[in-house]
N, C-alpha and C positions, 0 to 999 in steps of 0.2 A: 244535805241537799235533797230537794224534792224533784220528782220527775215532772217534766212538761207533758201535759195530757191535752189532747185535742178531742172534742166531742164529735160524734158522727155527724151532727148537724153542721158544725163548723167545717169539717172536712168536705162535706157535700157542697157547701157554699163555695169553698175555695176551689174545688174541682170545676163547678159550674162557671165560676168567674175566671177560670183558667189562670189562677194566680201562680206565681213562681213557687212551686211545691214539688217535692219528689216523694212518692209513696213507695216504701219498701215492704213487700209482702214476704214475711219470713215463714210462711206455712210450707208444709211439705208438698211435693208434686201431686200426690193423690188428692189432697184437699182442694187444690185449684182445679184439678180435673173434675172432681165431684161437685164443687160449689161455685166455680167461676172465680173471677177476680175483678178488682176495681180497674176500670179503664185507665190505661197509661201507667199502671204500677209496674215496678221492677221486681222480679222475683229472685230473691236470694234466700234459700232455706236457712233456718236458724243455725243449723250445724255448720254451715259454710260461711256465715256472716263475718265472723272474726277474721277469717282469712281474706276477706274481700272489702274490709273497711276502706282501704285506699281507693277502691273503685266506686264508692258511693258518690253519685253525682252531687254537686253542690247546688243548693237551692235556698230559697228564703226559709223554707221549713223542710225538714226531713221527717216524714211520718212513718214510723214502723208499725206494722200491724200483723196480727196472727188471727186466729179464729175468734177468740173471746177476749183478748187483751192481756191475758196473763203471761204468755211467752214474750210478748213485746215489752212488757214491763220488766220481766226478768232479764232480758238482754240489755235494757237500759241500765238496770241496777248493776249488772256485770260491768258495763262500760264505766259507770261511776266508780266502782271499786277498783278498776284498773286504769283510772285517769284517761279514759278514752271518750268520755261523754262530752258532747258539745252543746252549747246553749240552744242551738237550732234543731235539736233532736226532740221528737215527740212520740208518744205512744197513743194509738187510737183507742179511746175508752170504749170498752165492749167489743172491740175487734171487728172483724169482717161481718160477723152475724148482726151486730148492731147497725153497721153501715148498710148492709144489704136490706134490712127491714125498712130503711128510709126510702129506698128507690123502688 
């Protein structure tokens, strides 16, 4: 099974068009304090995510992101290995840094 990946350009368009999308920021608190966040994103640190999967809002797409994309890919791979992965889960390619460079 391959991971669903969304590009920073695609995510930017979805956010601007106000599409039915939920963005889950899995970075640590200090990263958000230092670098900011994507407007409307929900913050669930990676270490807490597994305990809060039932709280993830349902949307057309659920986009997980970290700073560079590696942690969000790791969490989706973990979900695949544990049969928790859903078809509408995506990882942001390049993470917050790539998205931030667009805006």
